[in-house]
C-alpha positions in Angstrom: -51.7 -7.5 -8.9 -55.5 -7.1 -8.7 -55.7 -9.4 -5.7 -53.2 -7.2 -3.8 -55.4 -4.1 -4.6 -58.5 -5.9 -3.4 -56.7 -6.8 -0.1 -55.6 -3.2 0.3 -59.1 -1.8 -0.5 -60.7 -4.3 1.9 -58.3 -3.2 4.7 -59.0 0.4 4.0 -62.7 -0.2 4.3 -62.3 -1.9 7.6 -60.3 1.0 9.0 -63.0 3.4 7.7 -65.7 1.3 9.2 -64.1 1.6 12.6 -64.2 5.4 12.3 -68.0 5.3 12.1 -70.7 3.7 14.2 -71.5 0.3 12.6 -74.8 -0.4 11.1 -76.5 -3.0 13.2 -79.7 -4.9 12.5 -81.1 -4.6 16.0 -84.8 -5.3 15.3 -84.5 -9.1 16.0 -82.7 -8.2 19.3 -85.8 -6.2 20.3 -88.2 -9.0 19.3 -86.2 -11.5 21.3 -85.9 -9.2 24.3 -89.6 -8.4 24.3 -90.5 -12.1 24.3 -88.2 -12.7 27.3 -89.1 -9.5 29.2 -90.4 -9.9 32.7 -91.8 -6.3 32.7 -95.3 -6.1 31.2 -94.9 -2.5 30.1 -91.8 -3.3 28.1 -92.7 -3.7 24.5 -91.0 -3.9 21.2 -91.6 -0.2 20.4 -89.9 0.9 23.7 -86.9 -1.3 22.9 -86.7 0.1 19.3 -86.8 3.6 20.8 -83.9 2.7 23.2 -81.9 1.3 20.3 -82.4 4.4 18.2 -81.4 6.6 21.2 -78.3 4.6 21.8 -77.3 4.8 18.1 -77.7 8.5 18.2 -75.6 8.9 21.4 -73.0 6.6 19.8 -72.9 8.8 16.7 -72.3 11.8 18.9 -69.6 10.3 21.1 -68.0 7.7 18.8 -64.9 9.9 18.4 -64.4 10.0 22.2 -63.6 6.3 22.3 -60.3 4.9 21.4 -60.0 2.7 18.2 -59.1 -0.2 20.5 -62.3 0.3 22.6 -64.5 0.7 19.5 -63.0 -2.4 17.8 -63.2 -4.6 20.9 -66.9 -3.7 21.5 -67.9 -4.0 17.9 -66.4 -7.5 17.8 -68.3 -8.3 21.0 -71.5 -7.1 19.5 -71.2 -9.7 16.7 -70.0 -12.5 18.9 -73.3 -14.0 19.9 -77.0 -13.4 19.8 -78.4 -10.4 18.0 -76.5 -7.1 17.9 -77.7 -4.1 19.9 -76.7 -0.5 20.0 -77.6 -0.4 23.7 -75.1 -3.2 24.4 -72.5 -1.5 22.2 -72.9 1.8 24.0 -72.7 0.1 27.4 -69.5 -1.7 26.3 -67.7 1.4 25.0 -68.7 3.5 28.0 -67.5 0.8 30.5 -64.3 0.3 28.5 -63.7 4.1 28.6 -64.5 4.2 32.3 -62.2 1.4 33.3 -59.4 2.9 31.3 -59.7 6.1 33.3 -59.4 4.3 36.6 -56.0 4.2 38.4 -54.3 0.8 38.0 -54.8 0.0 41.7 -58.6 0.4 41.2 -58.5 -2.5 38.7 -57.0 -5.0 41.1 -59.0 -7.2 43.4 -57.5 -7.7 46.9 -56.6 -11.3 47.7 -59.1 -13.4 49.7 -58.0 -14.2 53.2 -58.5 -17.9 53.6 -56.8 -18.1 57.0 -60.1 -18.1 58.8 -59.0 -15.1 60.9 -61.8 -12.6 61.6 -61.4 -9.1 60.2 -60.1 -6.6 62.7 -63.5 -4.8 62.7 -65.3 -8.0 63.8 -63.0 -8.6 66.8 
């Protein structure tokens, strides 16, 4: 019986965690980004500031994203490399933006492989 209670408690914690912005250890992400940066004025401190600002914005707007959007993006943030609030914020904003587009905006027109010139080029 205690195993069942542990499973239920763990599931409840996961649901609660999805209700709040996750705690990410982003410092290593900034160290790596700084070493790879092509911009000389981009240093670790500016990266850390961006991460803190993104975390703050996520805290303010987290409730505006659907549970599916939050869950998907949190999973992506842990899927490879070091986690980043900037990347998490970008993901949920893009997910929310694409969800608000009409279905026709999410389709790519087929490529014309006939070799015919477009009517504007004739």
